[in-house]
C-alpha positions as CSV (number, residue, x, y, z in Angstrom):
1,M,194.9,114.1,-145.9
2,S,193.7,110.5,-145.6
3,V,190.7,109.2,-147.4
4,N,188.0,108.1,-145.0
5,F,186.3,105.8,-147.4
6,K,182.9,104.2,-146.8
7,R,181.7,101.6,-149.2
8,A,178.4,102.3,-150.9
9,A,175.9,99.8,-149.6
10,A,173.4,98.2,-151.9
11,R,169.9,99.5,-151.7
12,V,168.0,96.2,-151.2
13,G,164.3,96.1,-151.7
14,V,162.1,93.6,-149.8
15,I,158.5,92.5,-150.1
16,T,156.7,90.0,-148.0
17,V,154.0,88.2,-150.0
18,G,150.8,86.6,-148.7
19,H,147.4,85.3,-150.0
20,E,144.5,87.6,-149.4
21,P,141.7,84.9,-149.5
22,Y,143.1,83.4,-146.3
23,W,142.5,86.4,-144.1
24,E,138.7,86.1,-143.8
25,Q,139.0,82.3,-143.3
26,F,141.7,82.4,-140.7
27,P,141.5,85.5,-138.3
28,G,144.9,86.6,-137.0
29,L,146.9,84.8,-139.8
30,R,147.7,88.0,-141.7
31,E,149.0,89.7,-138.6
32,E,151.2,86.7,-137.7
33,L,152.7,86.6,-141.2
34,V,153.3,90.3,-141.3
35,G,155.3,89.8,-138.1
36,Y,157.4,87.1,-139.7
37,G,158.1,89.4,-142.6
38,K,159.3,92.1,-140.2
39,E,161.6,89.5,-138.6
40,F,163.1,88.8,-142.0
41,E,163.7,92.5,-142.6
42,T,165.6,92.7,-139.3
43,M,167.7,89.7,-140.4
44,L,168.4,91.5,-143.7
45,S,169.4,94.8,-142.1
46,A,172.2,93.1,-140.2
47,N,174.2,92.6,-143.5
48,E,175.6,96.0,-144.4
49,V,172.9,96.8,-146.9
50,E,170.3,99.6,-147.0
51,V,166.9,97.9,-146.6
52,V,163.9,99.4,-148.5
53,S,160.7,97.7,-147.5
54,A,157.6,97.8,-149.7
55,G,155.6,96.1,-147.0
56,F,153.1,93.3,-147.2
57,V,151.8,92.3,-150.6
58,D,148.8,90.0,-150.9
59,S,147.2,91.0,-154.2
60,V,148.1,92.0,-157.8
61,D,147.2,95.6,-157.1
62,K,149.5,95.8,-154.1
63,S,152.2,94.0,-156.2
64,F,152.0,96.8,-158.8
65,A,152.1,99.4,-156.1
66,A,155.1,97.8,-154.4
67,A,157.0,97.6,-157.7
68,S,156.3,101.3,-158.4
69,Y,157.6,102.3,-155.0
70,L,160.7,100.2,-155.2
71,K,161.5,101.6,-158.7
72,R,161.3,105.1,-157.3
73,Q,163.6,104.1,-154.6
74,D,166.2,102.9,-157.2
75,V,166.8,99.6,-155.5
76,D,169.7,97.4,-156.7
77,F,168.5,94.1,-155.5
78,L,165.2,92.5,-154.3
79,F,164.4,89.9,-151.7
80,C,160.9,88.3,-152.0
81,F,159.9,86.7,-148.6
82,L,157.2,84.1,-149.1
83,S,155.2,84.1,-145.9
84,T,152.7,81.3,-146.9
85,Y,151.3,79.9,-150.1
86,V,150.8,82.8,-152.6
87,T,149.7,82.9,-156.1
88,S,152.6,83.7,-158.5
89,S,150.8,86.8,-159.7
90,S,151.3,88.5,-156.3
91,A,155.0,87.9,-156.3
92,A,156.0,87.8,-160.0
93,T,154.2,91.0,-160.9
94,A,156.4,93.0,-158.5
95,I,159.6,91.1,-159.4
96,L,159.2,91.5,-163.2
97,N,158.3,95.2,-162.9
98,V,161.1,96.1,-160.6
99,G,163.5,94.4,-162.9
100,V,166.5,93.8,-160.6
101,P,168.1,90.5,-159.5
102,T,165.8,88.8,-157.1
103,V,166.3,86.1,-154.4
104,L,163.2,84.1,-153.4
105,V,163.2,83.4,-149.6
106,A,161.2,80.7,-147.9
107,L,162.0,80.5,-144.2
108,Q,159.3,78.8,-142.1
109,P,158.9,79.7,-138.5
110,R,158.8,76.1,-137.2
111,K,161.5,73.5,-137.8
112,R,158.6,71.0,-138.2
113,L,154.9,70.8,-137.6
114,D,153.5,69.4,-134.4
115,Y,151.9,66.6,-136.4
116,R,149.4,65.3,-133.8
117,N,148.2,68.9,-133.0
118,T,148.5,70.5,-136.5
119,T,145.7,72.7,-137.7
120,T,145.2,74.1,-141.1
121,Y,146.0,77.5,-139.7
122,M,149.4,76.2,-138.4
123,Q,150.1,74.6,-141.8
124,L,149.4,77.9,-143.6
125,A,151.7,79.8,-141.2
126,N,154.5,77.4,-142.2
127,D,153.7,77.0,-145.9
128,N,156.6,79.1,-147.1
129,I,157.9,76.8,-149.7
130,C,154.6,75.8,-151.2
131,S,154.6,78.5,-153.9
132,L,158.4,78.5,-154.5
133,P,158.2,76.1,-157.5
134,E,155.3,78.1,-159.0
135,I,157.0,81.5,-158.7
136,G,160.4,80.1,-159.8
137,G,158.9,78.4,-162.8
138,V,157.0,81.5,-163.9
139,L,160.1,83.7,-163.7
140,I,162.0,81.1,-165.9
141,R,159.1,81.1,-168.3
142,A,159.2,84.9,-168.4
143,G,162.9,84.8,-169.3
144,K,163.9,86.4,-166.0
145,P,164.8,83.6,-163.6
146,A,165.4,84.3,-159.9
147,A,169.0,85.0,-159.1
148,G,168.8,82.5,-156.2
149,M,166.6,80.9,-153.5
150,I,167.0,80.6,-149.7
151,V,165.1,77.8,-148.0
152,G,165.2,77.0,-144.3
153,T,163.8,78.2,-141.0
154,L,163.3,81.7,-139.7
155,H,165.0,81.0,-136.4
156,D,168.3,79.2,-135.4
157,D,169.3,78.4,-139.0
158,P,173.0,79.2,-139.5
159,R,172.9,78.0,-143.2
160,A,170.1,80.4,-144.0
161,V,171.8,83.3,-142.2
162,N,175.0,82.6,-144.2
163,E,173.1,82.3,-147.5
164,L,171.5,85.7,-146.8
165,R,174.8,87.3,-145.9
166,S,176.3,85.9,-149.1
167,W,173.6,87.3,-151.3
168,C,173.9,90.7,-149.6
169,Q,177.7,90.6,-150.4
170,V,176.8,89.8,-154.0
171,A,174.4,92.7,-154.0
172,N,177.1,95.0,-152.7
173,A,179.5,93.7,-155.4
174,R,177.0,94.6,-158.1
175,R,176.3,97.9,-156.4
176,A,180.0,98.8,-156.5
177,F,179.9,99.3,-160.2
178,K,176.7,101.4,-160.2
179,H,177.4,105.1,-160.7
180,A,181.1,104.1,-160.3
181,R,184.0,106.0,-161.9
182,I,187.0,103.8,-162.5
183,G,190.1,106.0,-163.2
184,Y,192.4,105.1,-166.0
185,L,195.8,106.9,-165.6
186,G,198.4,106.6,-168.4
187,H,198.5,103.6,-170.6
188,T,199.0,99.8,-170.4
189,Y,202.5,98.4,-170.0
190,E,204.0,98.3,-173.6
191,G,203.5,94.9,-175.2
192,M,201.0,93.4,-172.7
193,Y,198.3,92.6,-175.2
194,D,196.2,90.9,-172.5
195,M,195.9,94.2,-170.6
196,N,194.3,96.2,-173.4
197,T,190.7,97.0,-172.7
198,D,188.0,98.9,-174.6
199,P,186.5,101.4,-172.1
200,T,183.2,101.4,-174.0
201,A,183.0,97.6,-173.7
202,F,183.9,97.9,-170.0
203,T,181.0,100.3,-169.5
204,A,178.6,98.1,-171.4
205,A,179.6,95.1,-169.3
206,F,179.9,96.6,-165.8
207,G,177.9,99.8,-166.1
208,S,180.7,102.0,-164.8
209,H,182.3,105.1,-166.3
210,V,186.0,104.9,-167.1
211,Q,187.5,108.3,-166.2
212,M,190.5,109.2,-168.3
213,L,193.3,110.8,-166.2
214,E,196.8,112.1,-167.0
215,M,199.9,112.2,-164.9
216,C,199.7,116.0,-164.9
217,D,196.4,115.6,-162.9
218,L,198.2,113.6,-160.3
219,A,201.4,115.8,-160.4
220,K,199.4,118.9,-159.7
221,L,197.9,117.4,-156.6
222,V,201.2,116.0,-155.4
223,N,202.9,119.4,-155.8
224,G,200.2,120.9,-153.6
225,V,200.7,118.6,-150.7
226,T,201.7,120.4,-147.4
227,A,204.3,119.5,-144.9
228,A,201.6,118.8,-142.3
229,E,199.8,116.4,-144.7
230,I,203.1,114.6,-145.3
231,A,203.7,114.2,-141.6
232,N,200.3,112.8,-141.0
233,K,200.7,110.3,-143.8
234,I,204.1,109.2,-142.5
235,D,202.4,108.6,-139.1
236,E,199.8,106.4,-140.8
237,I,202.5,104.5,-142.7
238,K,204.5,103.8,-139.6
239,S,201.4,102.6,-137.7
240,I,200.8,100.0,-140.4
241,F,204.1,99.0,-141.9
242,T,207.4,97.6,-140.6
243,I,210.4,99.3,-142.1
244,A,212.9,96.6,-143.2
245,D,216.6,96.6,-143.7
246,P,218.1,95.7,-147.1
247,F,218.2,92.0,-148.0
248,I,220.9,90.1,-149.9
249,D,219.1,91.1,-153.2
250,P,221.3,93.9,-154.5
251,V,218.3,95.9,-155.7
252,T,217.2,96.4,-152.0
253,R,218.5,99.4,-150.1
254,P,217.8,101.2,-146.8
255,I,214.7,103.4,-146.8
256,K,216.1,107.0,-146.5
257,P,214.0,109.8,-144.9
258,E,213.7,111.4,-148.3
259,D,212.3,108.2,-149.7
260,L,209.6,108.0,-147.1
261,D,208.8,111.7,-147.4
262,W,208.4,111.4,-151.2
263,S,206.3,108.2,-151.0
264,A,204.1,109.9,-148.4
265,K,203.7,113.0,-150.5
266,V,202.7,110.9,-153.5
267,A,200.2,108.9,-151.3
268,V,198.5,112.2,-150.2
269,G,198.3,113.2,-153.8
270,L,196.7,109.9,-154.7
271,D,194.1,110.4,-151.8
272,K,193.3,113.7,-153.3
273,L,193.0,112.3,-156.9
274,V,190.5,109.7,-155.6
275,E,188.6,112.3,-153.6
276,E,188.4,115.0,-156.3
277,N,187.4,112.6,-159.1
278,G,185.0,110.5,-157.0
279,L,186.9,107.3,-158.0
280,T,185.8,103.8,-157.0
281,G,189.1,102.4,-158.3
282,L,192.1,103.2,-160.5
283,A,194.1,101.4,-163.1
284,Y,197.5,103.1,-163.7
285,Y,200.9,102.9,-165.4
286,Y,203.5,105.5,-166.5
287,R,206.7,104.4,-168.2
288,G,208.8,107.3,-167.2
289,L,211.8,109.0,-168.9
290,D,215.3,110.1,-167.7
291,G,214.2,110.3,-164.0
292,N,211.7,113.1,-164.7
293,E,209.0,114.1,-162.3
294,Y,206.3,111.8,-163.7
295,E,208.7,108.9,-163.4
296,R,209.5,109.7,-159.8
297,I,205.7,109.9,-159.1
298,G,204.9,106.7,-161.0
299,S,207.6,104.6,-159.3
300,N,206.5,105.7,-155.8
301,M,202.8,105.0,-156.0
302,V,202.9,101.4,-154.6
303,L,202.8,102.5,-150.9
304,G,199.9,104.9,-151.3
305,N,198.1,102.6,-153.6
306,S,198.4,99.7,-151.1
307,L,196.9,101.9,-148.4
308,L,193.9,102.8,-150.7
309,T,193.4,99.3,-151.8
310,G,193.2,98.2,-148.1
311,K,190.5,100.8,-147.6
312,G,188.3,99.4,-150.4
313,I,189.5,101.5,-153.4
314,P,191.3,99.0,-155.6
315,L,194.3,100.2,-157.6
316,A,195.7,98.0,-160.4
317,G,199.1,98.4,-161.8
318,E,200.2,98.3,-165.4
319,A,196.9,100.0,-166.2
320,D,195.0,96.7,-165.8
321,L,191.4,97.8,-165.9
322,K,190.0,94.2,-165.9
323,T,191.9,93.2,-162.8
324,C,190.8,96.5,-161.1
325,A,187.2,95.2,-161.6
326,A,188.2,91.8,-160.2
327,M,189.8,93.4,-157.1
328,L,186.6,95.5,-156.6
329,I,184.4,92.4,-156.7
330,M,186.7,90.5,-154.3
331,D,186.7,93.4,-151.9
332,R,182.9,93.7,-151.8
333,L,182.7,90.0,-151.1
334,D,184.8,90.6,-148.0
335,A,187.6,88.5,-149.5
336,G,190.1,91.4,-149.9
337,G,191.6,91.2,-153.4
338,S,195.3,91.9,-153.9
339,F,196.9,92.6,-157.3
340,A,198.8,89.4,-158.2
341,E,200.3,87.1,-160.8
342,L,202.0,83.7,-160.9
343,H,205.6,83.8,-159.7
344,P,208.1,80.8,-159.6
345,C,206.9,77.4,-158.6
346,D,208.3,75.4,-155.8
347,F,208.3,71.8,-157.2
348,V,209.6,70.4,-153.9
349,D,206.8,71.8,-151.7
350,D,204.4,71.6,-154.7
351,I,203.3,75.3,-154.4
352,V,203.4,78.3,-156.6
353,L,204.3,81.8,-155.4
354,V,201.6,84.3,-156.1
355,G,202.3,88.0,-155.9
356,H,203.4,91.2,-157.6
357,D,205.5,94.3,-157.1
358,G,202.4,96.3,-156.3
359,P,199.8,97.4,-155.4
360,H,198.5,95.1,-152.6
361,N,195.6,94.7,-150.2
362,I,197.2,95.2,-146.8
363,K,193.9,94.4,-145.1
364,I,194.5,90.7,-145.8
365,S,198.2,90.6,-144.8
366,D,199.4,87.8,-142.6
367,G,200.9,90.1,-139.9
368,R,202.3,93.5,-140.3
369,P,203.3,94.3,-144.0
370,I,206.9,95.3,-144.6
371,I,208.3,98.1,-146.7
372,R,211.8,98.0,-148.3
373,G,213.8,100.4,-150.3
374,L,214.3,99.4,-153.9
375,D,216.9,100.7,-156.3
376,L,214.8,99.5,-159.2
377,F,211.5,97.8,-160.0
378,H,212.2,95.0,-162.4
379,G,210.9,95.8,-165.9
380,K,210.0,99.4,-164.9
381,R,211.9,102.6,-164.6
382,G,212.6,104.5,-161.3
383,S,213.3,103.5,-157.7
384,G,211.4,103.8,-154.5
385,I,209.7,101.8,-151.8
386,G,208.2,98.3,-152.2
387,V,205.6,96.6,-150.1
388,E,206.3,93.0,-149.0
389,F,204.0,90.4,-147.3
390,S,202.1,87.1,-147.7
391,I,198.3,87.1,-147.3
392,K,196.7,85.2,-144.4
393,S,197.2,81.5,-144.4
394,G,194.2,79.3,-145.1
395,P,191.6,79.2,-147.9
396,V,192.2,81.5,-150.8
397,T,190.4,82.3,-154.1
398,L,191.9,83.7,-157.4
399,L,189.6,85.8,-159.6
400,G,190.8,86.9,-163.1
401,I,188.8,88.7,-165.7
402,S,189.7,88.1,-169.4
403,Q,188.0,88.5,-172.7
404,T,186.9,85.9,-175.3
405,A,187.4,85.9,-179.1
406,D,184.2,87.8,-179.6
407,G,185.3,90.5,-177.1
408,K,183.0,89.6,-174.2
409,F,184.3,89.6,-170.7
410,K,184.9,86.3,-168.9
411,M,185.6,85.6,-165.3
412,I,188.0,82.8,-164.3
413,A,188.2,81.6,-160.7
414,T,189.8,78.9,-158.6
415,E,190.1,78.0,-155.0
416,G,193.2,76.9,-153.1
417,E,195.2,77.3,-149.9
418,S,197.7,79.9,-148.7
419,I,200.5,77.9,-146.9
420,K,202.8,79.4,-144.3
421,G,206.4,79.4,-145.2
422,E,209.4,81.4,-146.4
423,I,209.0,83.9,-149.3
424,P,211.7,85.9,-151.2
425,Q,212.6,89.1,-149.4
426,T,212.6,91.2,-152.5
427,G,210.1,94.0,-151.6
428,N,207.3,92.2,-153.4
429,T,204.3,90.4,-152.1
430,N,204.4,86.6,-152.4
431,T,202.0,84.0,-151.1
432,R,202.7,80.2,-151.1
433,C,199.6,78.8,-152.8
434,S,198.6,75.1,-153.3
435,F,195.7,73.7,-155.1
436,N,193.8,70.3,-155.3
437,C,196.3,68.9,-157.8
438,S,200.0,69.1,-158.5
439,V,201.4,72.6,-159.0
440,A,202.3,71.8,-162.6
441,E,198.7,70.5,-163.3
442,F,197.2,73.6,-161.7
443,V,199.3,76.0,-163.8
444,E,198.4,74.1,-167.0
445,K,194.7,74.2,-166.2
446,W,194.6,77.8,-165.1
447,C,196.5,79.1,-168.2
448,S,194.4,76.9,-170.5
449,A,191.3,78.8,-169.4
450,G,192.5,81.9,-171.1
451,P,193.1,84.3,-168.2
452,T,195.2,87.5,-168.3
453,H,198.4,87.2,-166.4
454,H,197.1,89.3,-163.5
455,F,194.3,88.4,-161.2
456,A,192.8,89.3,-157.7
457,L,194.0,87.1,-154.9
458,G,191.6,87.0,-151.9
459,V,191.0,85.1,-148.7
460,G,188.4,82.5,-148.2
461,H,186.7,80.1,-150.6
462,V,184.3,82.4,-152.4
463,A,183.8,80.7,-155.8
464,P,180.0,80.2,-155.1
465,K,179.7,84.0,-154.4
466,I,181.6,84.8,-157.5
467,R,179.3,82.5,-159.5
468,N,176.3,84.5,-158.2
469,V,178.1,87.8,-159.0
470,A,178.7,86.6,-162.6
471,K,175.1,85.6,-162.9
472,V,173.7,89.0,-161.8
473,L,176.2,90.8,-164.0
474,G,175.5,88.6,-167.0
475,I,179.2,87.6,-167.4
476,E,180.6,84.2,-168.3
477,L,182.4,82.4,-165.5
478,Q,184.8,79.4,-165.7
479,I,185.8,77.7,-162.5
480,V,189.2,76.0,-162.7
C-alpha cells in the first residue's frame, strides 16, 4: 500500500462588515459592498483553505449571530473584511466571541479616488481603512490583538495577494496540530538531553496528542506485508530515487535485491502504521540488539520515512518530537522541512554542510535523490539503505524548536542560501548553506540561541511566516 495523504485544510471563517446607518442615506451602497465582500471570499478560496462565510455584518446583533454560527462551524482562523467605515462594535463583537486568530483586511476597490469627481458615496465605497485603527485598538485594549492586518487594493495588488496566501499558510500550520496525533515510537537516542520532551508539555503548547507506540506495533504490520505490496512499493521507490554505486567511503556498499525488498517491506509497514493510527507525524528511534528483528526494522526506516515526509507526514529520527513539530510547520508553510543538523564547515568556501542520515524531505531535493547501501549508520546499530541529496539551491530557512529554563517551548529560526556544489557521497543528505556573515560567526550566533542540535531545513525565506505561526501558537521566537 501507499499512503495517499491529503493535508487537512484550515477552516477559515470570514465576515464582511459594514455600517447600517449608511444604507438609507446612500441607496445601492450596501449591495455594492456586499459584492466586494464576495470578491474577497473568492480570493480567499484560492489558497487551499476551507472558507466558511458568515455573510455581511452591519450591526451588533448580526455580529453576535455571525460569531455563534462560526463557533458552531469550528473555524480555526478568521478574516474580517472591512468594506467601509464600521463601528468597532460590529467587528470586535464577532472577533472576540469567535476567539480564534483574526486578520483584519482592508482592500479598497479603487487604487485612488477620482478627486475632481469624488462623491461621498464613492468615498464610503473606498473607506476600508477608516475603522482599521479603531478596531485594532479595541482588540489590543481587550487583550486579544489581531494576528495581523492586510492593507491594499481589491484588484491588481500582488502584495495583498501574497499576504493573504501567507496568512492562509499560517492558518494551515496552526490547523496541522488541531486534532493531530503525533506518534512517539521507542525512546530518544541515549544521552541526547536536548531531545527529551515531556508529552504533556507538548500537548499543552501545540494542542496535539502524543500517541505512544512500540516497535512491536510496527513489526506486526511489517510482518503482514504481502509480496504484491512490496512490488508496488519498489516501483514507487524506483520512480523517485536513483540507485547509486558504492563510493570510496568503506561504509558504502551495493544495494542488493534483498536490501531493497526489506526496505520496501518496512516502508509499507510504516504506511500502515500511519494509516491505522491516524498519525500526522512520527518521532522514532530504536537502539537495536545483536541484529534482532527490531534492529533490522529500525535501521531500514529511512527510505520509507523519507517517502512519507515528502507527502506531508514528517518523521523525525532519534525520537525528536520537537523537530517533528518544526518539520510539520515548515511543510504547511510550503517550505518542505527536512530533518537536519550542522555538519562540517567549509572555511574556504565559507559555508556549512547541513544534513543528516535521515529522514529527509525528498519533495525539496535538487534533482532526483540517491539511495546508497550502507554497512553501518554512524552511531547507530544495523545496516541498510541511506538517502542522499542536497535541497534546492536558493533561499533557505532553518527552524528549530527548543525549550527554555522554565520548560516553555521556543522557536529559533534563521534565513540563508543553499549553494550548489559538491557534497560528501556518504548516503546522507548534505546542503551547502551560507548566511549573511562568516560561517564561524553564524555557528556561534545560532548555537548561542539555545537550539537543539536538530532542526527543520526548508526552502524559501519564510521567517516572517514563522513569526506569525509563533504568534498564533503563543510560542516565543528568536530570529538569528
